[in-house]
PDB file as gemmi writes it, atoms N, CA and C in Angstrom:
CRYST1    1.000    1.000    1.000  90.00  90.00  90.00 P 1                      
ATOM      1  N   MET A   1       0.844  -1.179  -0.001  1.00  0.00           N  
ATOM      2  CA  MET A   1       0.000   0.001  -0.001  1.00  0.00           C  
ATOM      3  C   MET A   1       0.890   1.242   0.001  1.00  0.00           C  
ATOM      4  N   LYS A   2       0.588   2.166  -0.888  1.00  0.00           N  
ATOM      5  CA  LYS A   2       1.361   3.398  -1.006  1.00  0.00           C  
ATOM      6  C   LYS A   2       1.018   4.347   0.140  1.00  0.00           C  
ATOM      7  N   ASN A   3       2.013   5.042   0.632  1.00  0.00           N  
ATOM      8  CA  ASN A   3       1.818   6.012   1.714  1.00  0.00           C  
ATOM      9  C   ASN A   3       0.922   7.138   1.217  1.00  0.00           C  
ATOM     10  N   PRO A   4      -0.251   7.378   1.840  1.00  0.00           N  
ATOM     11  CA  PRO A   4      -1.177   8.409   1.358  1.00  0.00           C  
ATOM     12  C   PRO A   4      -0.763   9.832   1.704  1.00  0.00           C  
ATOM     13  N   ILE A   5       0.256   9.988   2.526  1.00  0.00           N  
ATOM     14  CA  ILE A   5       0.664  11.328   2.954  1.00  0.00           C  
ATOM     15  C   ILE A   5       1.830  11.793   2.092  1.00  0.00           C  
ATOM     16  N   THR A   6       1.622  12.882   1.365  1.00  0.00           N  
ATOM     17  CA  THR A   6       2.675  13.477   0.556  1.00  0.00           C  
ATOM     18  C   THR A   6       2.724  14.966   0.853  1.00  0.00           C  
ATOM     19  N   PHE A   7       3.887  15.547   0.740  1.00  0.00           N  
ATOM     20  CA  PHE A   7       3.987  16.982   0.950  1.00  0.00           C  
ATOM     21  C   PHE A   7       5.231  17.526   0.284  1.00  0.00           C  
ATOM     22  N   THR A   8       5.207  18.812   0.047  1.00  0.00           N  
ATOM     23  CA  THR A   8       6.344  19.543  -0.456  1.00  0.00           C  
ATOM     24  C   THR A   8       6.902  20.343   0.709  1.00  0.00           C  
ATOM     25  N   ILE A   9       8.207  20.376   0.839  1.00  0.00           N  
ATOM     26  CA  ILE A   9       8.825  21.123   1.933  1.00  0.00           C  
ATOM     27  C   ILE A   9       8.421  22.598   1.821  1.00  0.00           C  
ATOM     28  N   PRO A  10       7.877  23.155   2.889  1.00  0.00           N  
ATOM     29  CA  PRO A  10       7.457  24.563   2.845  1.00  0.00           C  
ATOM     30  C   PRO A  10       8.646  25.495   2.612  1.00  0.00           C  
ATOM     31  N   ASP A  11       8.402  26.566   1.907  1.00  0.00           N  
ATOM     32  CA  ASP A  11       9.407  27.602   1.681  1.00  0.00           C  
ATOM     33  C   ASP A  11       9.142  28.731   2.671  1.00  0.00           C  
ATOM     34  N   TYR A  12       9.957  28.778   3.709  1.00  0.00           N  
ATOM     35  CA  TYR A  12       9.781  29.804   4.741  1.00  0.00           C  
ATOM     36  C   TYR A  12      10.574  31.076   4.448  1.00  0.00           C  
ATOM     37  N   SER A  13      11.193  31.166   3.276  1.00  0.00           N  
ATOM     38  CA  SER A  13      12.035  32.323   2.975  1.00  0.00           C  
ATOM     39  C   SER A  13      11.253  33.628   2.907  1.00  0.00           C  
ATOM     40  N   ASN A  14       9.971  33.559   2.611  1.00  0.00           N  
ATOM     41  CA  ASN A  14       9.147  34.765   2.524  1.00  0.00           C  
ATOM     42  C   ASN A  14       8.400  35.074   3.820  1.00  0.00           C  
ATOM     43  N   VAL A  15       8.661  34.336   4.868  1.00  0.00           N  
ATOM     44  CA  VAL A  15       7.956  34.520   6.134  1.00  0.00           C  
ATOM     45  C   VAL A  15       8.592  35.675   6.895  1.00  0.00           C  
ATOM     46  N   SER A  16       7.751  36.622   7.321  1.00  0.00           N  
ATOM     47  CA  SER A  16       8.245  37.787   8.056  1.00  0.00           C  
ATOM     48  C   SER A  16       8.642  37.396   9.471  1.00  0.00           C  
ATOM     49  N   GLY A  17       9.286  38.291  10.180  1.00  0.00           N  
ATOM     50  CA  GLY A  17       9.708  38.033  11.551  1.00  0.00           C  
ATOM     51  C   GLY A  17       8.542  37.706  12.467  1.00  0.00           C  
ATOM     52  N   THR A  18       7.461  38.479  12.347  1.00  0.00           N  
ATOM     53  CA  THR A  18       6.280  38.246  13.167  1.00  0.00           C  
ATOM     54  C   THR A  18       5.637  36.912  12.827  1.00  0.00           C  
ATOM     55  N   GLU A  19       5.517  36.632  11.533  1.00  0.00           N  
ATOM     56  CA  GLU A  19       4.921  35.366  11.094  1.00  0.00           C  
ATOM     57  C   GLU A  19       5.809  34.202  11.515  1.00  0.00           C  
ATOM     58  N   SER A  20       7.104  34.380  11.468  1.00  0.00           N  
ATOM     59  CA  SER A  20       8.049  33.341  11.877  1.00  0.00           C  
ATOM     60  C   SER A  20       7.852  32.985  13.348  1.00  0.00           C  
ATOM     61  N   ILE A  21       7.657  33.987  14.172  1.00  0.00           N  
ATOM     62  CA  ILE A  21       7.417  33.758  15.605  1.00  0.00           C  
ATOM     63  C   ILE A  21       6.135  32.958  15.793  1.00  0.00           C  
ATOM     64  N   LYS A  22       5.084  33.281  15.022  1.00  0.00           N  
ATOM     65  CA  LYS A  22       3.823  32.548  15.103  1.00  0.00           C  
ATOM     66  C   LYS A  22       4.023  31.084  14.716  1.00  0.00           C  
ATOM     67  N   VAL A  23       4.789  30.847  13.651  1.00  0.00           N  
ATOM     68  CA  VAL A  23       5.048  29.477  13.184  1.00  0.00           C  
ATOM     69  C   VAL A  23       5.805  28.699  14.260  1.00  0.00           C  
ATOM     70  N   ILE A  24       6.828  29.312  14.842  1.00  0.00           N  
ATOM     71  CA  ILE A  24       7.618  28.662  15.889  1.00  0.00           C  
ATOM     72  C   ILE A  24       6.744  28.340  17.097  1.00  0.00           C  
ATOM     73  N   GLU A  25       5.942  29.299  17.534  1.00  0.00           N  
ATOM     74  CA  GLU A  25       5.062  29.069  18.688  1.00  0.00           C  
ATOM     75  C   GLU A  25       4.039  27.976  18.411  1.00  0.00           C  
ATOM     76  N   ASN A  26       3.547  27.920  17.174  1.00  0.00           N  
ATOM     77  CA  ASN A  26       2.584  26.878  16.848  1.00  0.00           C  
ATOM     78  C   ASN A  26       3.228  25.503  16.855  1.00  0.00           C  
ATOM     79  N   HIS A  27       4.467  25.406  16.387  1.00  0.00           N  
ATOM     80  CA  HIS A  27       5.188  24.131  16.460  1.00  0.00           C  
ATOM     81  C   HIS A  27       5.369  23.708  17.918  1.00  0.00           C  
ATOM     82  N   LYS A  28       5.713  24.654  18.776  1.00  0.00           N  
ATOM     83  CA  LYS A  28       5.882  24.356  20.198  1.00  0.00           C  
ATOM     84  C   LYS A  28       4.566  23.908  20.830  1.00  0.00           C  
ATOM     85  N   LYS A  29       3.473  24.565  20.445  1.00  0.00           N  
ATOM     86  CA  LYS A  29       2.152  24.215  20.968  1.00  0.00           C  
ATOM     87  C   LYS A  29       1.782  22.794  20.544  1.00  0.00           C  
ATOM     88  N   THR A  30       2.002  22.483  19.270  1.00  0.00           N  
ATOM     89  CA  THR A  30       1.715  21.144  18.766  1.00  0.00           C  
ATOM     90  C   THR A  30       2.559  20.107  19.493  1.00  0.00           C  
ATOM     91  N   ALA A  31       3.849  20.375  19.648  1.00  0.00           N  
ATOM     92  CA  ALA A  31       4.753  19.443  20.326  1.00  0.00           C  
ATOM     93  C   ALA A  31       4.338  19.238  21.782  1.00  0.00           C  
ATOM     94  N   SER A  32       3.905  20.289  22.439  1.00  0.00           N  
ATOM     95  CA  SER A  32       3.465  20.188  23.826  1.00  0.00           C  
ATOM     96  C   SER A  32       2.261  19.253  23.953  1.00  0.00           C  
ATOM     97  N   HIS A  33       1.316  19.386  23.045  1.00  0.00           N  
ATOM     98  CA  HIS A  33       0.140  18.503  23.061  1.00  0.00           C  
ATOM     99  C   HIS A  33       0.540  17.060  22.777  1.00  0.00           C  
ATOM    100  N   LEU A  34       1.485  16.862  21.859  1.00  0.00           N  
ATOM    101  CA  LEU A  34       1.928  15.503  21.539  1.00  0.00           C  
ATOM    102  C   LEU A  34       2.653  14.869  22.725  1.00  0.00           C  
ATOM    103  N   LEU A  35       3.464  15.654  23.437  1.00  0.00           N  
ATOM    104  CA  LEU A  35       4.142  15.140  24.628  1.00  0.00           C  
ATOM    105  C   LEU A  35       3.135  14.754  25.709  1.00  0.00           C  
ATOM    106  N   ALA A  36       2.106  15.587  25.884  1.00  0.00           N  
ATOM    107  CA  ALA A  36       1.073  15.275  26.873  1.00  0.00           C  
ATOM    108  C   ALA A  36       0.335  13.995  26.486  1.00  0.00           C  
ATOM    109  N   ALA A  37       0.064  13.816  25.188  1.00  0.00           N  
ATOM    110  CA  ALA A  37      -0.599  12.591  24.726  1.00  0.00           C  
ATOM    111  C   ALA A  37       0.276  11.374  24.998  1.00  0.00           C  
ATOM    112  N   ALA A  38       1.560  11.490  24.726  1.00  0.00           N  
ATOM    113  CA  ALA A  38       2.480  10.370  24.969  1.00  0.00           C  
ATOM    114  C   ALA A  38       2.517  10.026  26.454  1.00  0.00           C  
ATOM    115  N   THR A  39       2.554  11.035  27.296  1.00  0.00           N  
ATOM    116  CA  THR A  39       2.571  10.823  28.744  1.00  0.00           C  
ATOM    117  C   THR A  39       1.322  10.064  29.185  1.00  0.00           C  
ATOM    118  N   GLU A  40       0.177  10.465  28.674  1.00  0.00           N  
ATOM    119  CA  GLU A  40      -1.073   9.788  29.040  1.00  0.00           C  
ATOM    120  C   GLU A  40      -1.102   8.347  28.525  1.00  0.00           C  
ATOM    121  N   HIS A  41      -0.529   8.107  27.352  1.00  0.00           N  
ATOM    122  CA  HIS A  41      -0.453   6.731  26.845  1.00  0.00           C  
ATOM    123  C   HIS A  41       0.428   5.865  27.758  1.00  0.00           C  
ATOM    124  N   PHE A  42       1.551   6.418  28.215  1.00  0.00           N  
ATOM    125  CA  PHE A  42       2.409   5.674  29.156  1.00  0.00           C  
ATOM    126  C   PHE A  42       1.663   5.403  30.465  1.00  0.00           C  
ATOM    127  N   LYS A  43       0.924   6.402  30.944  1.00  0.00           N  
ATOM    128  CA  LYS A  43       0.134   6.205  32.157  1.00  0.00           C  
ATOM    129  C   LYS A  43      -0.902   5.097  31.954  1.00  0.00           C  
ATOM    130  N   ALA A  44      -1.577   5.120  30.809  1.00  0.00           N  
ATOM    131  CA  ALA A  44      -2.588   4.099  30.511  1.00  0.00           C  
ATOM    132  C   ALA A  44      -1.957   2.710  30.505  1.00  0.00           C  
ATOM    133  N   ALA A  45      -0.782   2.582  29.913  1.00  0.00           N  
ATOM    134  CA  ALA A  45      -0.100   1.287  29.884  1.00  0.00           C  
ATOM    135  C   ALA A  45       0.235   0.816  31.303  1.00  0.00           C  
ATOM    136  N   ASN A  46       0.714   1.741  32.116  1.00  0.00           N  
ATOM    137  CA  ASN A  46       1.057   1.376  33.499  1.00  0.00           C  
ATOM    138  C   ASN A  46      -0.187   0.994  34.303  1.00  0.00           C  
ATOM    139  N   TYR A  47      -1.273   1.737  34.116  1.00  0.00           N  
ATOM    140  CA  TYR A  47      -2.516   1.399  34.812  1.00  0.00           C  
ATOM    141  C   TYR A  47      -3.031   0.025  34.386  1.00  0.00           C  
ATOM    142  N   LEU A  48      -2.919  -0.277  33.080  1.00  0.00           N  
ATOM    143  CA  LEU A  48      -3.329  -1.599  32.613  1.00  0.00           C  
ATOM    144  C   LEU A  48      -2.493  -2.688  33.265  1.00  0.00           C  
ATOM    145  N   LYS A  49      -1.185  -2.434  33.358  1.00  0.00           N  
ATOM    146  CA  LYS A  49      -0.272  -3.397  33.979  1.00  0.00           C  
ATOM    147  C   LYS A  49      -0.677  -3.672  35.428  1.00  0.00           C  
ATOM    148  N   LEU A  50      -1.166  -2.640  36.097  1.00  0.00           N  
ATOM    149  CA  LEU A  50      -1.581  -2.767  37.498  1.00  0.00           C  
ATOM    150  C   LEU A  50      -3.013  -3.269  37.648  1.00  0.00           C  
ATOM    151  N   GLY A  51      -3.713  -3.415  36.524  1.00  0.00           N  
ATOM    152  CA  GLY A  51      -5.089  -3.892  36.570  1.00  0.00           C  
ATOM    153  C   GLY A  51      -6.109  -2.818  36.881  1.00  0.00           C  
ATOM    154  N   ASN A  52      -5.704  -1.558  36.819  1.00  0.00           N  
ATOM    155  CA  ASN A  52      -6.619  -0.453  37.104  1.00  0.00           C  
ATOM    156  C   ASN A  52      -7.214   0.027  35.770  1.00  0.00           C  
ATOM    157  N   TYR A  53      -8.249  -0.672  35.311  1.00  0.00           N  
ATOM    158  CA  TYR A  53      -8.815  -0.444  33.986  1.00  0.00           C  
ATOM    159  C   TYR A  53      -9.549   0.891  33.871  1.00  0.00           C  
ATOM    160  N   GLU A  54     -10.127   1.342  34.961  1.00  0.00           N  
ATOM    161  CA  GLU A  54     -10.830   2.630  34.931  1.00  0.00           C  
ATOM    162  C   GLU A  54      -9.841   3.777  34.701  1.00  0.00           C  
ATOM    163  N   LYS A  55      -8.738   3.766  35.445  1.00  0.00           N  
ATOM    164  CA  LYS A  55      -7.704   4.803  35.265  1.00  0.00           C  
ATOM    165  C   LYS A  55      -7.051   4.687  33.887  1.00  0.00           C  
ATOM    166  N   ALA A  56      -6.870   3.450  33.410  1.00  0.00           N  
ATOM    167  CA  ALA A  56      -6.285   3.249  32.087  1.00  0.00           C  
ATOM    168  C   ALA A  56      -7.178   3.864  31.011  1.00  0.00           C  
ATOM    169  N   ALA A  57      -8.476   3.648  31.131  1.00  0.00           N  
ATOM    170  CA  ALA A  57      -9.418   4.206  30.158  1.00  0.00           C  
ATOM    171  C   ALA A  57      -9.415   5.733  30.225  1.00  0.00           C  
ATOM    172  N   GLU A  58      -9.349   6.267  31.435  1.00  0.00           N  
ATOM    173  CA  GLU A  58      -9.316   7.721  31.606  1.00  0.00           C  
ATOM    174  C   GLU A  58      -8.078   8.316  30.944  1.00  0.00           C  
ATOM    175  N   SER A  59      -6.925   7.692  31.157  1.00  0.00           N  
ATOM    176  CA  SER A  59      -5.689   8.184  30.534  1.00  0.00           C  
ATOM    177  C   SER A  59      -5.732   8.048  29.017  1.00  0.00           C  
ATOM    178  N   ALA A  60      -6.318   6.981  28.533  1.00  0.00           N  
ATOM    179  CA  ALA A  60      -6.427   6.792  27.086  1.00  0.00           C  
ATOM    180  C   ALA A  60      -7.315   7.868  26.461  1.00  0.00           C  
ATOM    181  N   MET A  61      -8.403   8.228  27.160  1.00  0.00           N  
ATOM    182  CA  MET A  61      -9.283   9.285  26.652  1.00  0.00           C  
ATOM    183  C   MET A  61      -8.576  10.639  26.678  1.00  0.00           C  
ATOM    184  N   LEU A  62      -7.810  10.898  27.725  1.00  0.00           N  
ATOM    185  CA  LEU A  62      -7.044  12.145  27.784  1.00  0.00           C  
ATOM    186  C   LEU A  62      -6.018  12.200  26.660  1.00  0.00           C  
ATOM    187  N   ALA A  63      -5.368  11.078  26.390  1.00  0.00           N  
ATOM    188  CA  ALA A  63      -4.391  11.022  25.299  1.00  0.00           C  
ATOM    189  C   ALA A  63      -5.055  11.370  23.971  1.00  0.00           C  
ATOM    190  N   ARG A  64      -6.255  10.834  23.761  1.00  0.00           N  
ATOM    191  CA  ARG A  64      -6.974  11.126  22.520  1.00  0.00           C  
ATOM    192  C   ARG A  64      -7.284  12.614  22.408  1.00  0.00           C  
ATOM    193  N   GLU A  65      -7.682  13.223  23.503  1.00  0.00           N  
ATOM    194  CA  GLU A  65      -7.994  14.657  23.478  1.00  0.00           C  
ATOM    195  C   GLU A  65      -6.743  15.491  23.185  1.00  0.00           C  
ATOM    196  N   TYR A  66      -5.611  15.106  23.772  1.00  0.00           N  
ATOM    197  CA  TYR A  66      -4.370  15.825  23.471  1.00  0.00           C  
ATOM    198  C   TYR A  66      -3.991  15.672  22.008  1.00  0.00           C  
ATOM    199  N   LEU A  67      -4.213  14.496  21.435  1.00  0.00           N  
ATOM    200  CA  LEU A  67      -3.948  14.297  20.010  1.00  0.00           C  
ATOM    201  C   LEU A  67      -4.869  15.175  19.172  1.00  0.00           C  
ATOM    202  N   ASN A  68      -6.120  15.289  19.573  1.00  0.00           N  
ATOM    203  CA  ASN A  68      -7.048  16.175  18.864  1.00  0.00           C  
ATOM    204  C   ASN A  68      -6.573  17.627  18.918  1.00  0.00           C  
ATOM    205  N   LEU A  69      -6.105  18.055  20.095  1.00  0.00           N  
ATOM    206  CA  LEU A  69      -5.583  19.422  20.229  1.00  0.00           C  
ATOM    207  C   LEU A  69      -4.358  19.640  19.343  1.00  0.00           C  
ATOM    208  N   ALA A  70      -3.482  18.646  19.281  1.00  0.00           N  
ATOM    209  CA  ALA A  70      -2.290  18.745  18.426  1.00  0.00           C  
ATOM    210  C   ALA A  70      -2.690  18.829  16.960  1.00  0.00           C  
ATOM    211  N   SER A  71      -3.652  18.016  16.562  1.00  0.00           N  
ATOM    212  CA  SER A  71      -4.126  18.039  15.171  1.00  0.00           C  
ATOM    213  C   SER A  71      -4.734  19.388  14.820  1.00  0.00           C  
ATOM    214  N   GLN A  72      -5.515  19.933  15.736  1.00  0.00           N  
ATOM    215  CA  GLN A  72      -6.135  21.239  15.493  1.00  0.00           C  
ATOM    216  C   GLN A  72      -5.069  22.332  15.390  1.00  0.00           C  
ATOM    217  N   ALA A  73      -4.079  22.290  16.262  1.00  0.00           N  
ATOM    218  CA  ALA A  73      -3.002  23.281  16.210  1.00  0.00           C  
ATOM    219  C   ALA A  73      -2.261  23.197  14.889  1.00  0.00           C  
ATOM    220  N   LYS A  74      -2.038  21.985  14.392  1.00  0.00           N  
ATOM    221  CA  LYS A  74      -1.336  21.812  13.128  1.00  0.00           C  
ATOM    222  C   LYS A  74      -2.190  22.322  11.970  1.00  0.00           C  
ATOM    223  N   ARG A  75      -3.502  22.037  12.012  1.00  0.00           N  
ATOM    224  CA  ARG A  75      -4.392  22.553  10.961  1.00  0.00           C  
ATOM    225  C   ARG A  75      -4.397  24.080  10.971  1.00  0.00           C  
ATOM    226  N   ASP A  76      -4.440  24.677  12.152  1.00  0.00           N  
ATOM    227  CA  ASP A  76      -4.400  26.125  12.254  1.00  0.00           C  
ATOM    228  C   ASP A  76      -3.108  26.680  11.674  1.00  0.00           C  
ATOM    229  N   ASP A  77      -2.012  26.000  11.951  1.00  0.00           N  
ATOM    230  CA  ASP A  77      -0.713  26.426  11.443  1.00  0.00           C  
ATOM    231  C   ASP A  77      -0.706  26.399   9.917  1.00  0.00           C  
ATOM    232  N   ILE A  78      -1.241  25.338   9.347  1.00  0.00           N  
ATOM    233  CA  ILE A  78      -1.271  25.213   7.884  1.00  0.00           C  
ATOM    234  C   ILE A  78      -2.146  26.301   7.275  1.00  0.00           C  
ATOM    235  N   GLN A  79      -3.292  26.555   7.873  1.00  0.00           N  
ATOM    236  CA  GLN A  79      -4.216  27.565   7.344  1.00  0.00           C  
ATOM    237  C   GLN A  79      -3.687  28.980   7.493  1.00  0.00           C  
ATOM    238  N   ASN A  80      -2.953  29.248   8.557  1.00  0.00           N  
ATOM    239  CA  ASN A  80      -2.520  30.613   8.848  1.00  0.00           C  
ATOM    240  C   ASN A  80      -1.114  30.929   8.369  1.00  0.00           C  
ATOM    241  N   SER A  81      -0.379  29.944   7.889  1.00  0.00           N  
ATOM    242  CA  SER A  81       1.003  30.185   7.499  1.00  0.00           C  
ATOM    243  C   SER A  81       1.090  30.886   6.160  1.00  0.00           C  
ATOM    244  N   ALA A  82       2.168  31.602   5.994  1.00  0.00           N  
ATOM    245  CA  ALA A  82       2.395  32.330   4.746  1.00  0.00           C  
ATOM    246  C   ALA A  82       3.375  31.598   3.845  1.00  0.00           C  
ATOM    247  N   PHE A  83       3.672  30.332   4.120  1.00  0.00           N  
ATOM    248  CA  PHE A  83       4.639  29.631   3.287  1.00  0.00           C  
ATOM    249  C   PHE A  83       4.010  29.170   1.985  1.00  0.00           C  
ATOM    250  N   ASN A  84       4.871  28.932   0.979  1.00  0.00           N  
ATOM    251  CA  ASN A  84       4.424  28.396  -0.300  1.00  0.00           C  
ATOM    252  C   ASN A  84       4.763  26.932  -0.312  1.00  0.00           C  
ATOM    253  N   GLY A  85       3.770  26.095  -0.318  1.00  0.00           N  
ATOM    254  CA  GLY A  85       4.021  24.657  -0.352  1.00  0.00           C  
ATOM    255  C   GLY A  85       2.710  23.919  -0.466  1.00  0.00           C  
ATOM    256  N   GLU A  86       2.761  22.751  -1.053  1.00  0.00           N  
ATOM    257  CA  GLU A  86       1.560  21.949  -1.232  1.00  0.00           C  
ATOM    258  C   GLU A  86       1.557  20.839  -0.214  1.00  0.00           C  
ATOM    259  N   ILE A  87       0.456  20.710   0.487  1.00  0.00           N  
ATOM    260  CA  ILE A  87       0.325  19.653   1.494  1.00  0.00           C  
ATOM    261  C   ILE A  87      -0.909  18.839   1.160  1.00  0.00           C  
ATOM    262  N   THR A  88      -0.736  17.551   1.013  1.00  0.00           N  
ATOM    263  CA  THR A  88      -1.853  16.646   0.737  1.00  0.00           C  
ATOM    264  C   THR A  88      -1.864  15.573   1.798  1.00  0.00           C  
ATOM    265  N   ILE A  89      -2.982  15.415   2.454  1.00  0.00           N  
ATOM    266  CA  ILE A  89      -3.099  14.354   3.464  1.00  0.00           C  
ATOM    267  C   ILE A  89      -4.270  13.477   3.093  1.00  0.00           C  
TER     268      ILE A  89                                                      
END                                                                             
């Protein structure tokens, strides 16, 4: 099966200083949400190991929400960025 995700490397050469700061902050925001999701997944695994299924489910749901936040931040970044590049997902 062919990988459905293709993209062209964005050209940030035309990005202004202010826009560059926004892009950097959005990357940090996305990364923060992804780290939180990973942490919750590790917690869920540990809770499962201990047999605490309720806490495991709670952590898994939190992980999903953090992933949703990361996805939204990335979509916002793509929509608001001034770079020239084609992104197909």
